[in-house]
C-alpha positions as CSV (number, residue, x, y, z in Angstrom):
1,M,92.1,93.2,115.5
2,N,93.3,96.7,115.0
3,I,91.3,99.6,113.6
4,Y,93.0,102.8,112.5
5,C,91.3,106.2,112.5
6,Y,92.4,108.7,109.9
7,F,93.0,112.3,110.6
8,V,91.2,114.2,107.8
9,C,92.0,117.6,106.5
10,Y,90.8,119.5,103.4
11,E,93.0,122.1,101.8
12,D,92.7,123.6,98.3
13,N,91.6,120.7,96.0
14,Y,93.1,117.8,98.1
15,L,92.1,115.5,100.9
16,Y,94.9,114.7,103.4
17,L,94.6,111.4,105.2
18,C,97.0,110.4,108.0
19,R,97.0,107.6,110.6
20,P,99.5,107.2,113.5
21,N,103.0,106.1,112.5
22,C,102.1,105.9,108.8
23,K,102.8,108.0,105.7
24,L,100.5,110.8,104.7
25,T,98.1,109.8,102.0
26,I,97.0,112.6,99.6
27,L,93.9,112.3,97.4
28,K,92.4,114.8,95.0
29,K,88.8,115.6,96.0
30,D,87.8,114.6,92.5
31,A,88.8,111.1,93.3
32,L,86.6,110.8,96.4
33,G,83.5,109.9,94.2
34,K,85.3,106.7,93.2
35,F,84.6,105.4,96.8
36,D,80.9,106.4,96.9
37,K,79.8,102.7,96.3
38,Y,81.5,101.8,99.6
39,K,79.4,104.3,101.6
40,I,76.9,102.7,103.9
41,D,73.8,104.8,104.9
42,L,73.2,103.6,108.4
43,K,70.7,106.3,109.3
44,G,68.6,105.5,106.3
45,M,68.4,101.7,106.9
46,Q,64.8,100.5,106.4
47,A,65.5,97.0,107.7
48,D,67.2,95.7,110.8
49,S,69.9,94.0,108.7
50,M,71.4,94.4,105.2
51,N,74.0,92.5,103.2
52,F,76.6,93.9,100.8
53,E,79.1,92.4,98.5
54,F,82.2,94.2,97.1
55,V,84.8,93.1,94.6
56,L,88.0,95.0,95.2
57,D,90.1,94.9,92.0
58,N,93.3,96.6,90.8
59,E,91.4,99.9,90.2
60,Y,90.3,100.0,93.9
61,F,93.9,99.5,95.1
62,V,95.2,102.2,92.7
63,H,92.7,104.7,94.1
64,I,93.3,103.7,97.7
65,D,97.1,104.1,97.0
66,G,98.1,102.3,100.2
67,P,101.7,101.3,100.9
68,E,101.1,97.6,101.4
69,V,99.1,96.6,98.4
70,Q,98.8,98.0,94.8
71,K,97.2,95.1,93.0
72,G,94.8,92.3,93.8
73,K,91.3,90.8,93.6
74,V,89.5,90.5,96.9
75,N,85.8,89.6,97.6
76,V,84.3,91.2,100.7
77,Q,81.0,90.1,102.2
78,L,79.6,92.7,104.5
79,S,76.6,92.2,106.8
80,V,75.2,95.2,108.7
81,K,72.9,94.6,111.7
82,R,71.1,97.4,113.6
83,T,71.0,97.0,117.4
84,S,69.3,99.3,120.0
85,R,72.3,101.6,120.3
86,S,74.7,100.8,117.5
87,F,75.3,99.0,114.2
88,E,77.4,95.9,113.9
89,L,79.4,95.5,110.6
90,N,80.8,92.1,110.0
91,F,83.3,91.6,107.1
92,Q,84.4,88.4,105.5
93,T,87.4,88.9,103.2
94,D,88.8,86.4,100.7
95,G,91.1,86.8,97.7
96,T,94.6,87.4,96.5
97,V,96.8,90.4,96.5
98,C,100.1,91.2,94.8
99,V,103.1,92.1,97.1
100,P,106.9,92.1,96.6
101,C,108.7,89.0,97.5
102,D,110.9,89.4,100.6
103,R,113.8,87.6,99.0
104,C,114.0,89.0,95.4
105,L,111.5,91.9,95.4
106,D,109.6,90.6,92.4
107,D,105.8,90.7,92.6
108,M,104.1,87.6,93.9
109,E,100.5,86.7,94.8
110,V,99.5,85.8,98.3
111,S,96.1,84.7,99.6
112,V,94.3,86.8,102.2
113,T,91.4,85.7,104.4
114,S,90.0,87.5,107.4
115,T,86.9,87.9,109.5
116,D,86.5,91.3,111.1
117,R,83.9,93.2,113.1
118,L,83.3,96.9,113.4
119,V,80.8,98.5,115.7
120,V,79.5,102.0,114.7
121,K,77.4,104.3,116.8
122,F,76.2,107.9,116.4
123,G,77.6,110.8,118.2
124,H,78.5,114.5,117.8
125,E,81.8,114.0,116.0
126,Y,84.2,111.4,114.6
127,A,85.9,109.4,117.3
128,E,87.5,106.0,118.1
129,E,86.4,104.5,121.4
130,G,88.2,101.2,121.1
131,D,89.8,98.7,118.7
132,N,86.6,98.2,116.9
133,L,84.2,100.9,118.0
134,I,83.8,104.0,115.8
135,V,81.7,107.0,116.5
136,I,80.3,109.0,113.5
137,P,78.3,112.3,113.5
138,E,74.6,111.5,113.7
139,E,73.7,114.2,111.3
140,E,75.8,112.5,108.6
141,G,74.6,109.1,109.5
142,A,76.8,107.2,107.0
143,I,80.2,105.5,107.0
144,N,82.5,104.8,104.1
145,V,84.1,101.4,104.6
146,A,86.6,101.6,101.7
147,W,89.5,102.4,104.1
148,F,88.5,99.8,106.7
149,M,88.4,97.1,104.1
150,Y,91.9,98.0,103.0
151,E,93.2,97.9,106.6
152,F,91.6,94.4,107.0
153,I,93.4,93.2,103.9
154,A,96.7,94.7,104.9
155,L,96.6,93.1,108.3
156,A,95.7,89.7,106.7
157,I,98.9,89.6,104.7
158,P,101.5,87.1,106.1
159,M,104.4,88.7,107.8
160,K,106.8,86.8,105.5
161,H,106.1,86.3,101.9
162,V,108.5,84.6,99.5
163,H,108.3,82.8,96.2
164,A,108.2,79.0,96.1
165,P,111.7,77.4,95.6
166,G,112.9,78.0,92.1
167,K,110.6,80.9,91.4
168,C,112.7,83.9,92.7
169,N,114.5,86.3,90.4
170,K,117.9,84.5,90.3
171,A,119.9,87.6,89.3
172,M,118.6,89.5,92.3
173,T,119.0,86.7,94.8
174,S,122.5,85.9,93.5
175,K,123.7,89.4,94.1
176,L,122.0,89.6,97.5
177,S,123.6,86.3,98.6
178,K,127.1,87.6,97.6
179,H,126.5,90.7,99.6
180,L,125.4,88.8,102.7
181,K,128.4,86.5,102.5
182,R,130.6,89.5,102.7
183,D,128.8,90.4,105.9
184,A,129.6,87.5,108.2
185,N,127.6,89.1,111.0
186,S,124.4,89.5,109.0
187,D,121.4,88.1,110.8
188,N,119.6,87.7,107.5
189,A,122.1,85.4,105.9
190,D,120.3,82.2,106.7
191,D,117.1,83.5,105.1
192,F,118.9,83.2,101.7
193,E,120.3,79.7,102.0
194,D,117.9,78.2,99.5
195,D,118.3,75.8,96.6
196,D,116.9,78.3,94.2
197,I,119.8,80.7,94.7
198,T,122.7,80.4,92.4
199,I,126.0,82.0,93.6
200,E,127.9,83.1,90.6
201,D,131.7,83.0,90.4
202,E,133.4,86.4,90.8
203,D,135.0,86.0,87.4
204,A,131.8,85.1,85.6
205,E,130.1,87.4,83.2
206,E,128.2,90.2,85.1
207,V,124.4,89.7,85.0
208,Q,122.2,92.7,84.3
209,I,120.8,93.7,87.7
210,D,117.3,94.7,88.4
211,P,117.4,98.4,89.5
212,R,115.4,97.5,92.6
213,W,118.6,95.8,93.9
214,N,120.3,99.2,94.3
215,E,117.6,100.3,96.7
216,L,117.8,97.1,98.7
217,K,121.6,97.3,98.8
218,K,121.3,100.8,100.3
219,I,119.1,99.4,103.1
220,L,121.5,96.6,103.8
221,D,124.5,98.9,103.8
222,N,122.9,101.2,106.3
223,N,122.4,98.3,108.7
C-alpha cells in the first residue's frame, strides 16, 4: 500500500497541493470547509476507539478534483483505535467510480474495494516516516482523511478498464482500429481486435467523430 504526502502552500486565496510525480492541485481556501466532515480529532478522543462512516458521492469527487476519478459513489467505513504511542486508522472502501474506457474513452463504471491501514502519531511537524506512518503536529491533534480516502480509491481502480463486448462507442473504436491497422508495428493493435469493433469501408459515409478522438490520435501519432 502506498501513501502519498502532499506539499502544502498557502498563497493569496488559494491552497496549493502537490505530491511527487503528480500534477499540482489548486483549491480555493473557501472550498476547504467542504472537507471539514472528514477531519478526525485524534487528540480529543474520549474513548479508545471510534467508528466513522462516509459516503463519497459526485460532490466529493468534484471538490477533490483529482485526475483519476471525477464521479462515483463509494462507502468508507473507518475505525480509529488509540494505542500507547499512536493511532491506527483502518479503512474499508466499497463502491463504484466512473472512469474513461481504455478503448473508446466513454465513461464507464468500475467497482472498487480496498482495505487500508494508516498509522498516525504526534510530533513537531508534518512528516511521512513510512508507507503508512504519518506524523502530525501534536498542537493541531487532528488529521483530515479526505485526501487519503481518495488515494485509496484511485489505487483500487483496475489497471485496465474497458467496456463489456458490444458496449463501446463504435464510431470511436472504428476510427482507432483504422489508425492502428495503418501502423503495423503498433504494440496496441491486438487490444482492439474485438467483436464489438466494426471496421468501416474507406468509401463509406463518414461517421461523426467524438472530439475526444482527436486528443487520442495525437497521443498515438507521437508514439
